[in-house]
Steps between C-alpha positions, in 0.01 A plus 500: 500500500850653488498875561816678393672761716392852419371838613151638485286782634314356801178653630274769359484868587140508374403191703405449863702674771694183586608460134700825523753618420572324176867413517768313312569144621767255392417129531742209481412207276258252652237244398131515592221245473310533176170461688371516852559190718211260445295289733666185361849641549432599856334167573818317385698701754254395771528134394877535531455624859680823411197730517209532739158422354338795327203642691150460364377813674569868458618699799638844584510734799149625575316259270140427599328166462290608202812609310686186601219276377453691177867525405589146606275353229761622250805340664649243260677259737338161532325530161666252260317650204692821563845350472605740226357807678724717719529401863332769709397562862866461601682748723845649445682243708339211311596658168856562621526141630388357167748700297786406730394133495536487121833681504366846413380812680230761478588780254566850621251760379775655287548169321127446472436838338793461262375154392153646450579816302852480363673828412239677284288641785185313397187541708399132500701188443375475139546870419280807528168373360211488746431168676268260315358152540776355276787646700435410866268343751326776696142627504310444179142399417555164677580684824178699486303177437662339804416799712138482397491125571656548844276793590777758495358818353713790389785304350659667196714379214844613380419423136215367287506139388544169678858401592392145566551470875292630790788478750849370431597372155749226407843658488618611160147538360567849353816484286407828330558669840862384526773738615780604258708214639220244452391479864131415535226607743678812616164677503210361710404137559659531847706761677854380559711519816846651466789485742496878543381690805258786435574873504259793474703624205834412343685756713365361825620219728371150441333279760445126502174555691350517150633330193464635147251325270508541125275433201140535616243226539197348327247693705592854396310736272746792505766483223746692719549191717649300213754760392862385510588770757208447742601393852277305731590426860387254766622366832688172458214306666248604232336214313271605215325315218649754258860465625772255395861516393776401260869437565828632371858371501853578385566463128550152369867453417574441131674175406 
């Protein structure tokens, strides 16, 4: 999707501490993937010997074996029936390698937020209406049913209704949730790696010890996590079942 150059108000003074201060940002024109990178797309890179195989297990610093076993059941690699689902359980270096292998790069968080919200200061990629089962893949009635089936008590939902998918959904399944530029899945399904190092707020120094994540994932019940300004962060070695990526590139030259 081509994103024109422009300026917008990044961050939110009424958001979390690391979203402050809201500040004006100018972004050069770029292109960004319409959807998250899929299992099939990543598998093609592996077949071309340009990418390492995607892991089939979750992993992060301090993970215990119960969490590893539970989360790994939701990794999509090695599941042919999930070819149109987002690749997940990949760390930052694997995401960066893929994007470079296909002639692209990971987006900065400035680019990501601009592509998600445009210039009108909207709360979510689709606007300001509350999340619903027709707009994104997060925690609906299907999530509560899965929790009951798996013996996980206490799970909550973000909205009423069934969004159709207990974990990840095929990319592009919620066109009504598109951003003002027509970019899909900018809220939930999977968090997305960016190229940006994390800072405690926008006035502070950034560190590559943690990379910024954007968008929120399928396993969240709190609407604040799918706001366009919300910032996640993880060490580059983190591999989660609710974490994937999309790529960006320079504008396509007109002929």
